[in-house]
DOMI-440029 format. One line per field, with one value per residue (C-alpha): x, y, z; residue in one letter; residue number from 1. Coordinates in nm, 4 decimals, padded with zeros to 6 digits, always signed. Layout:
BEGIN
c1	c(X|...)
c2	c(Y|...)
c3	c(Z|...)
r	c(a|...)
k	c(NUM|...)
% end
This chain:
BEGIN
c1	c(-08.6464|-08.7972|-09.0504|-08.9548|-09.2023|-09.4603|-09.4658|-09.7363|-09.6343|-09.6481|-09.2773|-09.0964|-08.8934|-08.5240|-08.3044|-07.9576|-07.8634|-08.1709|-08.0414|-07.6972|-07.8213|-07.9773|-07.6830|-07.4440|-07.7063|-07.7338|-07.3441|-07.2841|-07.5528|-07.4383|-07.0320|-06.9896|-06.6992|-06.4547|-06.1378|-05.8900|-05.5888|-05.3963|-05.1237|-05.0803|-05.0607|-05.0479|-05.0234|-05.0168|-04.9942|-05.1782|-05.1523|-05.4103|-05.2377|-05.4818|-05.3771|-05.5285|-05.3948|-05.5294|-05.5934|-05.4978|-05.4896|-05.4440|-05.7993|-05.9271|-05.8695|-06.0375|-06.0055|-05.9378|-05.8508|-05.6982|-05.7783|-05.5144|-05.5707|-05.5769|-05.2381|-05.0822|-05.1046|-04.9569|-04.6301|-04.4814|-04.4667|-04.6988|-04.5295|-04.6268|-04.5805|-04.6306|-04.8993|-05.1280|-05.4083|-05.7130|-06.0027|-06.2626|-06.6369|-06.7163|-06.8534|-06.9734|-06.8340|-07.1275|-06.9286|-06.7549|-07.0155|-06.7162|-06.6927|-06.4232|-06.3175|-06.2166|-05.9529|-05.9753|-05.6285|-05.3903|-05.1110|-04.8501|-04.9664|-04.7047|-04.3563|-04.2669|-04.3537|-04.1929|-03.8519|-03.8700|-03.9035|-03.5869|-03.3875|-03.5206|-03.4339|-03.0696|-02.9574|-03.0594|-02.8555|-02.5729|-02.5303|-02.4766|-02.1963|-02.3545|-02.2527|-01.8662|-01.6307|-01.4136|-01.7044|-01.6848|-01.5374|-01.3592|-01.5125|-01.3669|-01.1577|-01.3438|-01.6359|-01.6563|-02.0622|-02.2786|-02.5995|-02.9078|-03.1630|-03.4470|-03.7740|-03.7497|-03.9928|-03.8950|-03.6361|-03.3732|-03.2553|-03.2499|-03.0316|-02.7830|-02.7706|-02.7239|-02.4576|-02.2593|-02.2795|-02.1430|-01.8386|-01.7734|-02.0047|-02.0495|-02.2295|-02.5555|-02.7726|-03.1135|-03.3194|-03.6801|-03.8262|-04.0672|-03.9208|-04.2779|-04.5148|-04.5737|-04.3856|-04.1436|-03.8792|-03.9087|-03.8281|-03.5642|-03.3905|-03.4254|-03.3220|-02.9566|-02.9427|-03.0133|-02.7106|-02.4853|-02.5907|-02.4733|-02.2050|-01.8805|-01.8290|-02.2004|-02.4037|-02.5367|-02.2302|-02.1758|-02.1676|-01.8807|-02.0829|-02.4275|-02.6251|-02.9503|-03.1139|-03.4647|-03.5466|-03.6779|-03.9859|-04.1302|-04.0227|-04.3022|-04.2365|-03.8583|-03.9612|-03.8642|-03.5000|-03.5237|-03.6658|-03.4526|-03.4482|-03.3134|-03.0606|-02.9156|-02.9483|-02.6908|-02.4765|-02.4570|-02.3669|-01.9942|-02.0755|-01.9560|-02.2794|-02.3614|-02.6677|-02.8380|-03.1847|-03.3526|-03.2071|-02.8894|-03.1389|-03.2496|-03.1414|-03.2345|-03.0848|-02.9260|-02.7029|-02.5303|-02.4682|-02.3759|-02.0369|-02.0725|-02.3580|-02.4130|-02.6663|-02.8679|-02.8440|-02.6824|-02.3635|-02.3834|-02.2971|-02.0536|-01.8976|-01.8667|-01.6919|-01.4142|-01.4744|-01.3294|-01.1981|-01.0479|-00.8785|-00.7602|-00.6168|-00.4190|-00.2930|-00.1803|-00.0069|+00.1703|+00.2710|+00.4081|+00.6266|+00.7248|+00.8354|+01.0472|+01.2087|+01.3305|+01.4451|+01.6166|+01.7523|+01.8977|+02.0065|+02.2404|+02.3794|+02.4484|+02.6378|+02.8173|+02.9022|+03.0542|+03.2481|+03.3839|+03.4750|+03.7070|+03.9340|+03.9146|+04.1871|+04.0604|+03.8888|+04.0264|+04.3594|+04.3912|+04.2490|+04.5080|+04.8340|+04.7363|+04.7228|+05.0711|+05.1390|+04.9936|+05.1699|+05.5055|+05.4326|+05.3383|+05.6583|+05.8703|+05.6984|+05.7195|+06.1150|+06.1751|+05.9796|+06.1745|+06.5105|+06.4307|+06.3291|+06.6204|+06.8126|+06.6763|+06.7533|+07.1313|+07.1141|+06.9340|+07.1955|+07.4716|+07.3283|+07.1908|+07.6034|+07.6806|+07.3966|+07.5753|+07.4231|+07.7826|+07.7547|+07.3951|+07.4915|+07.7882|+07.5794|+07.3387|+07.6057|+07.7658|+07.3815|+07.3456|+07.6982|+07.5742|+07.2210|+07.4167|+07.6209|+07.3709|+07.1562|+07.4266|+07.4465|+07.0939|+07.0639|+07.3977|+07.2022|+06.8646|+07.0223|+07.2122|+06.8931|+06.7224|+06.9817|+07.0084|+06.6253|+06.6049|+06.9034|+06.7087|+06.3830|+06.5646|+06.6920|+06.3826|+06.1608|+06.4500|+06.3934|+05.9787|+06.0458|+06.2585|+06.0248|+05.7193|+05.4398|+05.4499|+05.8424|+05.7064|+05.4167|+05.6228|+05.8263|+05.4788|+05.3419|+04.9530|+04.7624|+04.4145|+04.1569|+03.8148|+03.4856|+03.5397|+03.8857|+04.0732|+04.4043|+04.3446|+04.6877|+04.6222|+04.4213|+04.2444|+03.8981|+03.8302|+03.5070|+03.4312|+03.2221|+03.3899|+03.4435|+03.7880|+03.9773|+04.3413|+04.5493|+04.8364|+05.0978|+04.9011|+04.5371|+04.3167|+04.0327|+03.7558|+03.7871|+03.5848|+03.6917|+03.6379|+03.6087|+03.9207|+04.2180|+04.2966|+04.6447|+04.5627|+04.2456|+04.1133|+03.9947|+03.7857|+03.8862|+03.5870|+03.6078|+03.6908|+03.4511|+03.6846|+03.7973|+03.5852|+03.4855|+03.7744|+03.7684|+04.0424|+04.2965|+04.4977|+04.3028|+04.5952|+04.6463|+04.3307|+04.5363|+04.6956|+04.6887)
c2	c(+03.0120|+02.8337|+02.5514|+02.1958|+02.0562|+01.8329|+01.5146|+01.5057|+01.8661|+01.9649|+02.1152|+01.9744|+01.7063|+01.7366|+01.4191|+01.4846|+01.4877|+01.7767|+01.9732|+01.9078|+02.0729|+02.3263|+02.4642|+02.4334|+02.6317|+02.8868|+02.8948|+02.9296|+03.1976|+03.4402|+03.3723|+03.2902|+03.5342|+03.5920|+03.7161|+03.6323|+03.7108|+03.4486|+03.2406|+02.8890|+02.5692|+02.2088|+02.2276|+01.8987|+01.7589|+01.4902|+01.2360|+01.3571|+01.7179|+01.8907|+02.0829|+02.1277|+02.3428|+02.5446|+02.9171|+03.0467|+03.3857|+03.4176|+03.2959|+03.1001|+02.8068|+02.7993|+02.4481|+02.5280|+02.2819|+02.4273|+02.1903|+02.0841|+02.2761|+02.6141|+02.5080|+02.4598|+02.8192|+02.9515|+03.1662|+03.0788|+02.7881|+02.7705|+02.7059|+02.6384|+03.0154|+03.2083|+03.4738|+03.5038|+03.6436|+03.3608|+03.4249|+03.1927|+03.1055|+02.9269|+02.5824|+02.2958|+01.9032|+01.7317|+01.4273|+01.5354|+01.8639|+02.0865|+02.4270|+02.5108|+02.7960|+02.6384|+02.9037|+03.0044|+03.2316|+03.2755|+03.5474|+03.6496|+03.8983|+04.0914|+04.1988|+04.1958|+03.8317|+03.7108|+03.9045|+03.7924|+03.4121|+03.4748|+03.5857|+03.3196|+03.0703|+03.2508|+03.2679|+02.8887|+02.7719|+02.9937|+02.8721|+02.5354|+02.6772|+02.6353|+02.9878|+02.9622|+03.1044|+02.7786|+02.5548|+02.7819|+02.5724|+02.7855|+02.7791|+02.6282|+02.8585|+02.6793|+02.4900|+02.2225|+02.1462|+02.3640|+02.2728|+02.5900|+02.5296|+02.7374|+02.7714|+02.6582|+02.9626|+03.3030|+03.5660|+03.3879|+03.0590|+03.2989|+03.5467|+03.2489|+03.1004|+03.4375|+03.5423|+03.2289|+03.2144|+03.5675|+03.5035|+03.1434|+02.8596|+02.5938|+02.2519|+02.3622|+02.1172|+02.2814|+02.1203|+02.2872|+02.3611|+02.5745|+02.8934|+03.0148|+02.8548|+02.5783|+02.3088|+02.5213|+02.4677|+02.1018|+02.0588|+02.3170|+02.0904|+01.7918|+01.9213|+02.0267|+01.6788|+01.5556|+01.7078|+01.5867|+01.2276|+01.2296|+01.0123|+01.1215|+00.9392|+00.8384|+00.8781|+01.2369|+01.4407|+01.5607|+01.9740|+02.1254|+02.4212|+02.4876|+02.7836|+02.8499|+03.1370|+03.3533|+03.6763|+03.9525|+03.9871|+04.0234|+03.8614|+03.6356|+03.5891|+03.4697|+03.2585|+02.9421|+02.9940|+03.1022|+02.7537|+02.5542|+02.1976|+02.4424|+02.5775|+02.2281|+02.1024|+02.3554|+02.3202|+01.9288|+01.9713|+01.8929|+02.0928|+02.4486|+02.6748|+03.0338|+03.1807|+03.4433|+03.5059|+03.8584|+04.1928|+04.3437|+04.4370|+04.1033|+03.8772|+03.5378|+03.2558|+03.0229|+03.3386|+03.2870|+02.9301|+02.9141|+02.9385|+03.2588|+03.4712|+03.7194|+04.0007|+03.8695|+03.5671|+03.7567|+03.8179|+03.4454|+03.3640|+03.6051|+03.4646|+03.1229|+03.1302|+03.3885|+03.6017|+03.3765|+03.6737|+03.7749|+03.4251|+03.3824|+03.7258|+03.6147|+03.3162|+03.5115|+03.7503|+03.4738|+03.3204|+03.6257|+03.6940|+03.3469|+03.4011|+03.7039|+03.5111|+03.2266|+03.4364|+03.6998|+03.3903|+03.2249|+03.5656|+03.5696|+03.2496|+03.2724|+03.6251|+03.4499|+03.0863|+03.3477|+03.5370|+03.2055|+03.0800|+03.3663|+03.2151|+02.8709|+02.7594|+02.6581|+02.3065|+02.2263|+02.3310|+02.1404|+01.7757|+01.8540|+01.8897|+01.5926|+01.3959|+01.4678|+01.3804|+01.0503|+00.9621|+01.0652|+00.7935|+00.5830|+00.6312|+00.6086|+00.2587|+00.0990|+00.1757|+00.0242|-00.2607|-00.3134|-00.2829|-00.4688|-00.8089|-00.7449|-00.7927|-01.0724|-01.2513|-01.1609|-01.3210|-01.6423|-01.6677|-01.6794|-01.8932|-02.1409|-02.1706|-02.2883|-02.5746|-02.8613|-03.2568|-03.3888|-03.0964|-03.1700|-03.5408|-03.5116|-03.2965|-03.5675|-03.8219|-03.6001|-03.5801|-03.9422|-04.0043|-03.7520|-03.9073|-04.2441|-04.1170|-03.9620|-04.2856|-04.4855|-04.2262|-04.2230|-04.5754|-04.5994|-04.3081|-04.5347|-04.8168|-04.6503|-04.4922|-04.7979|-04.9716|-04.7115|-04.7335|-05.0670|-05.0737|-04.7644|-04.9531|-05.3057|-05.1018|-04.9345|-05.2710|-05.3982|-05.1183|-05.1804|-05.4966|-05.4426|-05.1847|-05.3918|-05.4673|-05.8436|-05.8839|-05.7877|-06.0316|-06.3158|-06.2870|-06.3843|-06.0353|-05.9906|-05.6384|-05.5807|-05.4168|-05.2698|-05.3174|-05.0035|-05.1083|-04.8800|-05.0053|-05.0895|-05.0156|-04.9911|-05.1777|-04.9110|-04.8128|-05.1937|-05.3537|-05.6641|-05.8472|-05.6073|-05.8082|-05.7617|-05.8716|-06.0490|-06.0136|-06.2955|-06.2924|-06.5735|-06.4899|-06.2759|-06.4345|-06.2331|-06.2375|-06.1499|-05.9802|-06.1509|-06.0119|-05.9765|-05.8030|-05.4812|-05.5981|-05.9778|-05.9517|-06.2742|-06.2827|-06.5505|-06.6340|-06.6609|-06.7721|-06.4958|-06.4145|-06.3804|-06.7751|-07.0915|-07.1730|-07.3905|-07.5470|-07.3801|-07.6525|-07.3694|-07.1895|-07.0917|-06.8574|-06.6141|-06.4631|-06.1936|-05.8928)
c3	c(+03.2277|+02.9554|+03.0623|+02.9533|+02.6989|+02.8265|+02.6591|+02.3532|+02.2552|+01.8850|+01.8444|+01.5560|+01.5934|+01.3736|+01.2916|+01.3370|+00.9333|+00.9131|+01.2118|+01.1183|+00.7211|+00.8805|+01.0859|+00.7645|+00.5433|+00.7857|+00.8655|+00.4900|+00.4374|+00.6944|+00.6449|+00.3232|+00.2269|+00.5306|+00.5417|+00.8840|+00.9868|+01.2278|+01.2970|+01.1443|+01.3797|+01.2993|+00.8999|+00.7694|+00.3829|+00.3030|+00.0659|-00.1963|-00.1877|+00.0393|+00.3288|+00.6999|+00.9402|+01.2531|+01.2296|+01.5755|+01.7968|+02.1489|+02.2418|+01.9826|+01.7259|+01.3808|+01.1801|+00.8051|+00.4873|+00.1960|-00.1226|-00.3474|-00.6264|-00.4020|-00.2172|-00.5533|-00.6672|-00.3663|-00.4111|-00.1093|+00.1454|+00.4622|+00.7841|+01.1254|+01.3360|+01.0209|+01.0467|+00.7394|+00.6030|+00.4628|+00.2467|+00.2171|+00.3668|+00.6814|+00.6549|+00.8896|+00.8836|+00.9953|+01.0518|+01.3262|+01.4551|+01.3858|+01.2061|+00.9828|+00.7052|+00.3442|+00.2515|-00.1131|-00.0373|+00.1621|+00.1704|+00.4360|+00.7002|+00.6022|+00.4771|+00.8289|+00.9085|+00.6384|+00.6774|+01.0469|+00.9383|+00.6923|+00.9299|+01.1817|+00.9251|+00.7877|+01.1556|+01.2009|+00.8871|+00.9539|+01.3394|+01.1385|+00.9147|+00.5644|+00.4627|+00.6040|+00.3619|+00.3862|+00.2022|-00.0703|-00.3923|-00.6725|-01.0218|-01.2888|-01.5533|-01.8767|-01.7704|-02.0989|-01.9477|-01.7702|-01.6014|-01.5818|-01.3285|-01.4017|-01.5935|-01.9039|-02.0721|-01.9928|-02.0550|-01.8020|-02.0041|-02.3194|-02.1523|-02.0018|-02.3582|-02.5210|-02.3165|-02.3064|-02.6897|-02.7039|-02.4668|-02.5278|-02.6647|-02.4161|-02.3687|-02.1653|-01.9852|-01.8805|-01.5751|-01.6058|-01.2742|-01.1376|-00.9863|-00.8062|-00.6282|-00.3348|-00.5102|-00.6683|-00.3509|-00.4086|-00.7840|-00.7400|-00.4864|-00.6657|-00.9640|-00.8107|-00.6380|-00.9901|-01.1319|-00.8524|-00.8788|-01.2694|-01.3330|-01.4521|-01.8152|-01.8585|-02.1285|-02.0211|-01.9419|-01.5612|-01.5394|-01.4262|-01.3097|-01.1814|-01.2259|-01.0410|-01.1803|-01.1877|-01.2654|-01.0176|-00.8030|-00.4684|-00.1011|-00.1699|-00.5592|-00.4461|-00.1474|-00.2464|-00.2814|+00.0687|+00.1270|+00.3520|+00.1114|-00.1722|+00.0897|+00.2213|-00.1545|-00.2514|+00.0312|+00.0023|-00.4111|-00.5125|-00.8051|-00.7653|-00.8032|-00.9052|-00.7634|-01.0081|-00.8598|-00.8709|-00.9327|-00.7622|-00.4776|-00.4498|-00.1830|-00.0823|+00.1125|-00.1425|-00.2081|+00.0913|+00.0643|-00.3308|-00.4051|-00.5951|-00.5909|-00.9174|-00.9373|-01.2596|-01.4931|-01.7584|-01.5139|-01.4304|-01.7703|-01.7761|-01.4593|-01.5839|-01.8944|-02.0244|-02.3499|-02.6300|-02.8266|-02.5200|-02.4664|-02.8228|-02.8228|-02.4817|-02.6598|-02.9829|-02.7768|-02.5546|-02.8575|-03.0328|-02.7062|-02.7146|-03.0414|-03.0071|-02.7213|-02.8922|-03.1817|-02.9511|-02.7591|-03.1245|-03.2298|-02.9457|-02.9356|-03.2768|-03.2046|-02.9537|-03.1248|-03.3930|-03.1596|-02.9898|-03.3600|-03.4501|-03.1708|-03.3254|-03.6113|-03.9184|-03.9278|-04.2593|-04.2004|-03.8654|-04.0641|-04.3127|-04.0885|-03.8624|-04.2106|-04.3165|-03.9913|-03.9887|-04.3462|-04.2271|-03.9311|-04.1909|-04.3862|-04.0675|-03.9654|-04.2612|-04.3018|-03.9378|-04.0179|-04.3388|-04.1388|-03.8440|-04.1144|-04.3144|-03.9163|-03.8543|-04.1703|-04.1262|-03.7263|-03.9051|-04.1997|-03.9331|-03.7101|-03.9887|-04.1178|-03.7516|-03.7461|-03.8622|-03.7479|-03.6346|-03.3739|-03.2665|-03.2592|-03.0405|-02.7689|-02.7834|-02.6988|-02.4091|-02.2518|-02.2444|-02.0630|-01.8210|-01.7529|-01.6989|-01.4735|-01.2926|-01.2295|-01.0848|-00.8384|-00.7726|-00.7379|-00.4820|-00.3034|-00.2645|-00.1568|+00.1184|+00.2894|+00.2655|+00.4818|+00.7397|+00.7666|+00.8105|+01.0707|+01.2712|+01.2448|+01.4248|+01.6653|+01.7765|+01.7560|+02.0124|+02.2360|+02.2331|+02.3363|+02.6322|+02.7509|+02.6952|+02.9934|+02.8619|+03.0015|+03.3217|+03.3033|+03.1923|+03.5445|+03.7416|+03.7608|+03.6329|+03.5785|+03.7595|+03.6497|+03.7741|+03.5866|+03.4249|+03.2622|+03.5050|+03.6488|+04.0029|+04.1821|+04.5126|+04.7989|+04.9211|+04.7995|+04.6868|+04.8439|+04.9054|+04.6239|+04.3445|+04.0698|+03.8465|+03.5281|+03.5883|+03.3043|+03.2785|+03.0274|+02.8535|+02.9028|+03.1139|+03.3944|+03.6211|+04.0044|+04.2994|+04.5928|+04.9066|+05.2882|+05.4729|+05.6357|+05.3974|+05.3717|+05.2613|+05.0617|+04.8565|+04.5398|+04.3778|+04.0287|+03.7445|+03.4116|+03.1552|+02.9360|+02.6255|+02.6917|+02.7107|+03.1137|+03.2819|+03.6213|+03.8277|+03.8812|+04.1287|+04.3598|+04.5673|+04.2863|+04.3596|+04.7061|+04.5064|+04.7683)
r	c(m|s|e|i|p|e|a|g|s|n|i|h|e|f|t|v|s|e|l|s|g|a|l|k|r|s|v|e|e|q|f|g|h|v|r|v|r|a|e|i|s|g|l|k|r|a|a|s|g|h|v|y|l|a|l|k|d|e|n|a|v|l|d|g|v|m|w|k|g|t|a|g|r|l|t|f|k|p|e|d|g|l|e|v|v|c|t|g|k|l|t|t|y|p|g|r|s|k|y|q|i|v|i|t|s|m|e|p|a|g|v|g|a|l|m|a|l|l|e|e|r|k|k|k|l|a|a|e|g|l|f|a|p|e|r|k|k|p|l|p|y|l|p|s|v|i|g|v|v|t|s|p|t|g|a|v|i|r|d|i|l|h|r|l|r|d|r|f|p|s|h|v|l|l|w|p|v|l|v|q|g|d|t|a|a|g|q|i|a|a|a|i|r|g|f|g|e|i|e|v|g|g|d|i|p|r|p|d|l|l|i|v|a|r|g|g|g|s|l|e|d|l|w|a|f|n|e|e|e|v|v|r|a|v|a|e|c|e|i|p|v|i|s|a|v|g|h|e|t|d|t|t|l|i|d|y|v|s|d|r|r|v|p|t|p|t|a|a|a|e|m|a|v|p|v|r|s|e|l|l|m|y|v|e|d|q|d|r|r|i|r|r|g|l|m|r|s|i|s|d|k|k|e|r|l|s|g|l|s|r|g|l|r|d|p|q|s|m|i|l|e|k|t|q|h|l|d|h|l|e|s|r|l|r|s|n|m|m|n|l|v|n|l|r|a|q|q|f|t|s|v|q|g|r|l|r|p|d|l|l|r|r|g|i|d|q|s|l|e|r|l|d|g|y|g|g|r|m|q|r|a|v|s|t|i|g|t|r|s|e|d|r|l|k|a|a|t|r|l|l|e|s|l|s|f|k|r|v|l|s|r|g|y|a|i|v|k|g|e|d|g|q|v|i|s|s|a|a|g|v|v|a|g|q|v|a|t|v|e|f|v|d|d|t|r|q|a|r|f|e|e|g|d|a|a|a|r|k|v|k|a|t|p|s|r|k|s|k|p|t|k|v|e|k|p|e|q|g|t|l|l)
k	c(1|2|3|4|5|6|7|8|9|10|11|12|13|14|15|16|17|18|19|20|21|22|23|24|25|26|27|28|29|30|31|32|33|34|35|36|37|38|39|40|41|42|43|44|45|46|47|48|49|50|51|52|53|54|55|56|57|58|59|60|61|62|63|64|65|66|67|68|69|70|71|72|73|74|75|76|77|78|79|80|81|82|83|84|85|86|87|88|89|90|91|92|93|94|95|96|97|98|99|100|101|102|103|104|105|106|107|108|109|110|111|112|113|114|115|116|117|118|119|120|121|122|123|124|125|126|127|128|129|130|131|132|133|134|135|136|137|138|139|140|141|142|143|144|145|146|147|148|149|150|151|152|153|154|155|156|157|158|159|160|161|162|163|164|165|166|167|168|169|170|171|172|173|174|175|176|177|178|179|180|181|182|183|184|185|186|187|188|189|190|191|192|193|194|195|196|197|198|199|200|201|202|203|204|205|206|207|208|209|210|211|212|213|214|215|216|217|218|219|220|221|222|223|224|225|226|227|228|229|230|231|232|233|234|235|236|237|238|239|240|241|242|243|244|245|246|247|248|249|250|251|252|253|254|255|256|257|258|259|260|261|262|263|264|265|266|267|268|269|270|271|272|273|274|275|276|277|278|279|280|281|282|283|284|285|286|287|288|289|290|291|292|293|294|295|296|297|298|299|300|301|302|303|304|305|306|307|308|309|310|311|312|313|314|315|316|317|318|319|320|321|322|323|324|325|326|327|328|329|330|331|332|333|334|335|336|337|338|339|340|341|342|343|344|345|346|347|348|349|350|351|352|353|354|355|356|357|358|359|360|361|362|363|364|365|366|367|368|369|370|371|372|373|374|375|376|377|378|379|380|381|382|383|384|385|386|387|388|389|390|391|392|393|394|395|396|397|398|399|400|401|402|403|404|405|406|407|408|409|410|411|412|413|414|415|416|417|418|419|420|421|422|423|424|425|426|427|428|429|430|431|432|433|434|435|436|437|438|439|440|441|442|443|444|445|446|447|448|449|450|451|452|453|454|455|456|457|458|459|460|461|462|463|464|465|466|467|468|469|470|471|472|473|474|475|476|477|478|479|480|481)
% end
């Protein structure tokens, strides 16, 4: 057990900065170049482009940092859970009393680790239905515009253009991207989405077909085409996509989600367009077949028409016969018309001889005599009818006067009517105080029934509303019933 130095001891006193600097130098001198195999955890990308992460195993954790330049040179995209081998140097961070590794290079711990990550990602995307066959879109037979997503340099774009030129020259739009490295996946996904956002009929023609291409390489070299953002960009693209990444033995996740997969970029160009010369030969062959068919059909129709025409009479002779018949009918019509005119002329001449003025005058006189006789007979008939009608009218008038109720009233009778204008013919139902209208032969009066025996009710006469009010000189006439 060491002894605690007493006050005033001659042991050197360090400042915190001096001690941190000494530790930093010791660590960097002792561990200036190390190689660590570990699993990535807590990976973060700063806005500056630097990458901060932690390397861990079963028992310990080591903080790490990768500067922007180093991160941009990576051939794959690091993720949490990926086992990697990092090369760098240990150093300290005095501001937090921490030690960390500054990574100068990083590579997967082995192909097995990448394959495991690839299989896990493949299962995840397949479970979402991104690889389903029913999502595949048909390729256009003859696209007018083809979009290509690949590196602007290298043999891939040259092979595609050369093959298209040989088969069927087409309008090609190139979207240059990096096909390897940490930023390659983002550029490829952005290019695919960019082609899909081009409007139809705009200044830039919208592609009818997309080709995503890259040459061969290792699994790490092709890793950008296994990134999830690239796979989802292809799945969301409305334009049919052909995947042409790597060689025949290379397989990436974009091959499963694309509408067609070909082994090489040259094969993509061959699938995109037909062979122009073969297409021209096909069109010419079809043209010849159509022409032969038309000629054969016309020849058959001509032979059939010729056969049918042999059974017909000569049209010229038929027309001449009808013309002769028409001339004959015209001659007959003309002759009959002349005969009819002559006949009518003879009839008119015979009638004309019988027409004389004295005969017409005699007929008129006879008609006037008959008319005078008819007029006298009509006047006598009208006079007789009028006399008979007048007699019948007088008899009906006398009968009406004899049957009129006015004669009954002149013999001392009267008509009693209630307030509703109905005739009161019986004492039953009459109440005291009821007002009645009494009609005499010469005038009407108002009366009111008084209380009394049902057999002899008294009525108090009142002046009629239709005549001027007068005094009743004979009140005894008020008793009617």
